[in-house]
N, C-alpha and C positions, 0 to 999 in steps of 0.2 A: 557392290559396284554402283548401284543407283544412288545410294546415300552419298558416296564420295562425289559423284558428279554434281548432285544438288548442292553439296557444301562448297564447291569451287565455282559454280556457275557465276555468281556475283563477281568474284575475283577475275575470272577469265574475261567476262564482259567488260569490266572496268579497264582491264589491260588492253583489250582489243580497241576500245574507244580512245584511250589515252596514249597508246603506243601503236600507231597503224603498222609499223614495221613488223609487228608480231603476227599480223594477219596472214602472212605467207611464210612464216618461219616458226615451226612448232618447237624447235630447240630453244629459240629465244623466248618464246611464250612460256615454256616450262621453267626456264631459269627465273623469269619475272614472277611466276606464280610461287615458286619456292622461296624466292626473296621476300615476298609478301607474307608467306607463312612463317618465315624466320628471318626478321631484319638483320640479324647478326651475321647472315651469310655474306652480306656486303662488306664485312670487316675483313681486312687482310690477316687478321689474327685467327680467323676461323679455319680449322684444319679440315682437310679432305676426309680424314678418318672420322672425325666427329659427324660430318655431313653424311658419310656412308653409313655409319651406325644408325643415325636417325632415319635415313631413307629406308634402310632394311627393316627397321622396326615400325615402318609405315607412318611415320610422323609427317611425311610429305605426300601430296597427291601423286599418283603414278602417272607416268607419261601418257599412257593409253587413255586414262580418264580425262586428262587435260586436252588431248587431241580430239576425243569424242565430244567433249563439251564445246570446244571451238567449232567443230563441224556442225553441231546442232544449232549453236547460236548463229552461225553464218547462214544456215539453212532458213532459220526463222527470221533473220534480220539481214537482208541483202546488203545494207549499208555497211556491215561489218566485214564484208568479203574483201580480200586482198586484190592487188593488181593482177596477180596470175590467174585469177579465177576464170575469166573468160577464155584465156589461152588454154587452160586445162580442159575446159568444157569442149572447145573446138577440137583439141587433140583427141579427146574421148570419142567424139563422134566420128572423126576420121578413122580411128582404130576399129570402131564398131563396123563401119562400112567395109574396111579391109578384111575383117574377120568374116563378114557375111560373104564377100566375094570369093574368099578362099574356100568356104564351105560348099559353094555351089559348083 
């Protein structure tokens, strides 16, 4: 798992910098990572079956590795965080306070 994350760190970082919309959208980030791993995916002639076979044979980074890499990069580099970061942090604090109140 660690080797996969190291292999895609540069790709994920480059995408987060050049495509800010991916900072809050892991699905879009995954698609862009996979398209960099295989530029033929952008072709209308690429079949889903071919993609699925390659994905299952681990030719593409898995979604969890991409998500974890994004999370680590955003933790280390706050400028790569998306617009929703602050809202998520505030919601998390609110939820923690609610949980504490219910436990008391």
